N, C-alpha and C positions, 0 to 999 in steps of 0.2 A: 380203468373208463370203468365212470355208469355213464347212463343214456337215460336220458332224457324224454319224455315219448309221449307223443300226438297223437289224438286218438277224433277224428273227423268223415263227414261225406263229401271233398275236397275240391277248392280257388284257396291259391297261398296270393298276399299281396304285401309285402313289405315298406313301413314307410321309408321316410329319407332321414334318415338322424343321424347324426355323430359317430361312424360305428371303429368297436373298437373289438369286435366279434364277426366270423359270418356262420351261417345257419344253411345248415343243410341236408333232401333226405337224406336220412339213413342207407351208412355202403355207397353212396355216392360221392364224387368230390368237387362238382358244380356248385357255387354259396348261388343259395336262391335269396339272398337279406333284400327286400325291394321289389319282389317280384308277387303274381299270384300261382297257385300247385291246385291245379281242381284234379274232383277222380266220383268216381262212382261212389257208393255205399256198396260192398262184396257182403250183405247180410247184414242181419236187425246193430250188430257192432260194429264197425269200420275204424280199426286201427291205423296213427298214421307216426309214425318215427320222427323222426326228427335232432341232430348229429349239435350243440354250440363247439365252437372253435373258440380257446382266449388267443387273441393273444394280443394284450395290453401293453405287456413283454413284462408286470406283476399278475400278483395271486391277487382276483378275484371275489368279490361276493358278488352275485346272479341272478335271483329271481325270474319269473316267469310271471307277462303279465297277464291273460286271456280274458280280452272281450271276445262280445257279442256283438258281431258287426248285423248279421244278419238273420236270426234271429229264427224255428223253424220249430212250431206249437206245439206242441205233444211230443219234445224230440228230448234227450236229456246229453251233458256230453261228464268227461273226464281228463282228469291230467292226469304225470304223473312225471316227474322229475329227478335229475340229480345229479356233480360231476365226480370227476378226480381232485380228490381232498378232503371229500367229505365220507365220516361211517358207513350214512346212509342215503337212498333214494328218500325222496318220500312223495305218497299216493295223494291225490284227495280225489272224493268219491262221488258218484253222481247226487245221492244225497247234502252232500256236503255244499256241493255247487248249483247242485238245484236255484233258478231263478233269480242266479244272482247274477249278471250284464257284467261286470267286473271280477275279477277274483282272482287275487297275488299271494303266487308259492312263496310259503312261508322259509331259508335256505341264512341260515350265520356264519355255515364254515366257507372260506373263498376259495375259488375256480381255480387251480395250480396256471400260470404261468404257460400258455401255451399248448394247453392239454385240452379237455371236450369235455365236455356234458353233452344230454341227452336228455329231449320233449319225448314221452307219449300221448300221444292225443287219440282221444277214442270221442264215441260219436257212438247213441243208439239212440236207433230214427221211431220206435217203439210201430213199428206199421203202416208210419208216416209218410207218405211221399212230398218229393219238394227240395230246393235248395237251400240249405244251413251254410252262414261264414264264420269263422270265430278267425280271431287275431290274435296273434303267441306274438306278447314282447319280449324281445329281452329288456332284465331293468336291473341300474344296478341297488347298492343295499338301502338309500336311499329312495326308489322307484320313478329315478329319474330314466328317462327310455333311451337306451341304446343302443339297438336295433329291430326288426319283425318282420312278422311272415303274412297272411294270411290264408288259414284253407278253404273252399268253400267247395263241398260234398253236394254229389245229385245226391239220392235215391228215387227210386221207382218202385211203390207198395204194390203196386201186381204184376210183377217184376216173374215169378212163380204161382203166381194164385188168380191166372187172366177169367176176367166177367167176359171178356167173348169168347166162350169153350168151343165156336169156329175158327178161330181165331187161329194158324197151322203159318206153319213152314219149314219148308223141305228143301234141306241145302247138300251139293251134293261138288264137294269140292274138284273130283277129278277135274268135272266137264267146267270146274269155274262157274255155278248155276245157282243161282235163289230165285226160289217160287213160294208169292207170299199168297195163300187160300183163306175167305173166308172173311175179303177184306172192302167186304160191301161198307162200312162204314164208317171207312176212312179216306183222306183224299192225300195221308202222305206218305213216308213213311221214310225213317233218320233210322240209322247204322252210326253205332255209338262205339267204343273204343273202352275201354276198363278203366282208362286216367278221364272220362267222363268226353272227351272228345267227336263234335260230329263228325263221321270221316266221307260218308258217304247219302245220300237223301237223293227219294225220287217221286213223281207223284202216282195216285194211285186214282184209276179212272176205269176195272172194272173189280168183281167183284177176284178175280184169282191172276195174279200178278207174275211173269216173270223174268228177271234179268240175268246180263251170262256178260264173261267179261269181266267178273270181278277179281283178279288179280291182287284180293286181299294174305294178308299174314292171316297164319294158322293159331286159331286162336277163342279163347271166350266174347262173343257180343254183344250187346244189347240191342232187339231190333225196337227202335220207340213210333206206335201207331197213332197217327192225330186225324183225327171228327170234330164235326161241329159242336161235337154235344159231347165231343170227351177227348182220351186218351189212353192206350193199355200198350202194353212193352210184354217182352218175348226175349229170355236169349237162347242164344243158339252155340254151339260148339260149332268153327269152322275147319275141320284136317281132314 
């Protein structure tokens, strides 16, 4: 089985086409066709892998049409895709896809009935913060749409290099407490998991604020500090 991989900072939204395929996050079994998948960018290059299942009942030529739904200036994307029944997958590099709002793969060999292909989606942020949305549409050999998924990626340019050097997070997992120091310029703190979801938020009224009974699962989190003149972001490990 070959895979098609899509790379991007990420929500997915699928259009309601007549379906003969299912789309999955690689390694999972839930069909995400017609949904939106959101994620945080995990570095300058973020990769998201999808699997596409052919249940038309016959071998089918399938291509991937990538559309940029919400562009983010200064960022780039790349796509690789392949399927069982073809000798090799194909990768379409950043330079080839640059500035192209709609790009379709070129595949003239069929995906075998009942088997899987893969989409590998790549997003390169180049230090730019914001939200980008890509739509990956599964099309037949005539470019007729069969199914689709949207990928929404969010990146924070200052996640590793804060402009506010006084901003600090003190986490105490054993006591389930978080303390934020140097937050004079911010009025709100939002806590994101690595899928991009806001899982907690609170107002900030003092230069140092403490919160207890956090009851968070172990893992890596992103704190986004919001102020009237801008935002700052910092990562921390809760363990």
